[in-house]
C-alpha positions, -999 to +999 in steps of 0.1 A: +000-001+000+015+033-011+016+065+006-007+094-004+007+126-018+016+150+009+010+188+004+036+208+022+016+235+042+010+241+079-011+212+094-040+231+110-051+203+133-028+207+165-029+169+174-021+159+138+008+184+136+022+173+169+020+136+159+036+145+124+063+165+141+073+137+164+074+111+135+094+133+113+119+143+140+125+107+148+131+100+111+155+130+109+174+121+139+178+084+127+191+097+094+217+118+111+227+090+132+230+067+102+251+093+086+275+097+114+280+060+118+283+052+081+305+081+070+323+084+103+318+122+106+305+143+134+270+156+132+245+173+156+210+186+155+193+215+174+156+214+171+132+240+186+096+233+189+065+247+204+059+215+227+089+219+249+108+247+265+142+252+250+159+233+221+163+197+218+199+187+213+211+156+195+232+135+205+239+154+237+248+189+249+286+182+250+287+170+213+267+199+201+287+225+219+320+210+207+308+210+171+295+246+174+328+256+189+347+240+159+324+258+135+329+291+152+367+287+150+366+286+112+370+318+091+335+333+082+341+325+046+345+288+054+315+289+078+291+301+052+306+284+020+280+257+018+251+274+036+220+283+014+188+299+021+157+293+001+167+320-024+202+306-029+188+272-035+161+283-059+188+303-078+210+272-080+183+251-092+174+277-119+211+278-131+211+240-132+180+238-152+192+266-177+225+247-182+206+214-188+182+234-212+213+247-232+228+213-234+195+199-247+192+227-272+227+220-284+220+183-287+187+190-306+206+213-330+232+188-336+206+160-344+187+183-367+220+191-386+229+154-387+195+146-401+197+175-426+232+163-437+222+127-440+193+136-462+214+162-482+190+188-472+215+215-465+206+233-496+170+239-487+154+273-483+156+272-445+184+294-432+206+269-410+236+293-409+234+298-373+232+261-364+262+256-389+282+283-371+275+266-337+284+233-351+316+247-366+326+260-330+318+226-314+339+209-341+368+234-333+366+227-297+368+190-303+396+193-329+417+214-303+412+188-276+422+162-302+454+182-311+462+187-274+458+150-267+480+141-295+508+165-283+503+149-248+508+114-263+538+125-283+553+140-251+551+106-235+516+107-218+499+072-215+474+062-242+440+056-225+418+031-242+380+038-239+351+014-246 
């Protein structure tokens, strides 16, 4: 039996919200525990909730304090290097999607050029000069990489066989 789809919004019923909080908190702490055991790295959790006074600390106060001290001793640049807020996360997702879209566009252009070339359709009325210029740039890049590899092999670099 599968789970039903969960809409991510505030649960209005107080009892249901409390039960959901307890279950999800337990799951989160279990995942953190597994991460520390399997990867051999220190981790902690600080959870504030409306059902208790003060935060809940996992695994214990001393471990959390030592990890926070370790973090505070780092330079500010290193402390915030991998931190993201919602805006940063969305911007990264948009950038990744744009890169993927551009890659797909390049692939589609290459496929269309290949189809046109295979059917000898390059002399049609459609203007494909932009695609040909882009294809020429790709070919130039590949040619430069091949020439660099040839020079490296001639200089004594090992030949790598690929499947």
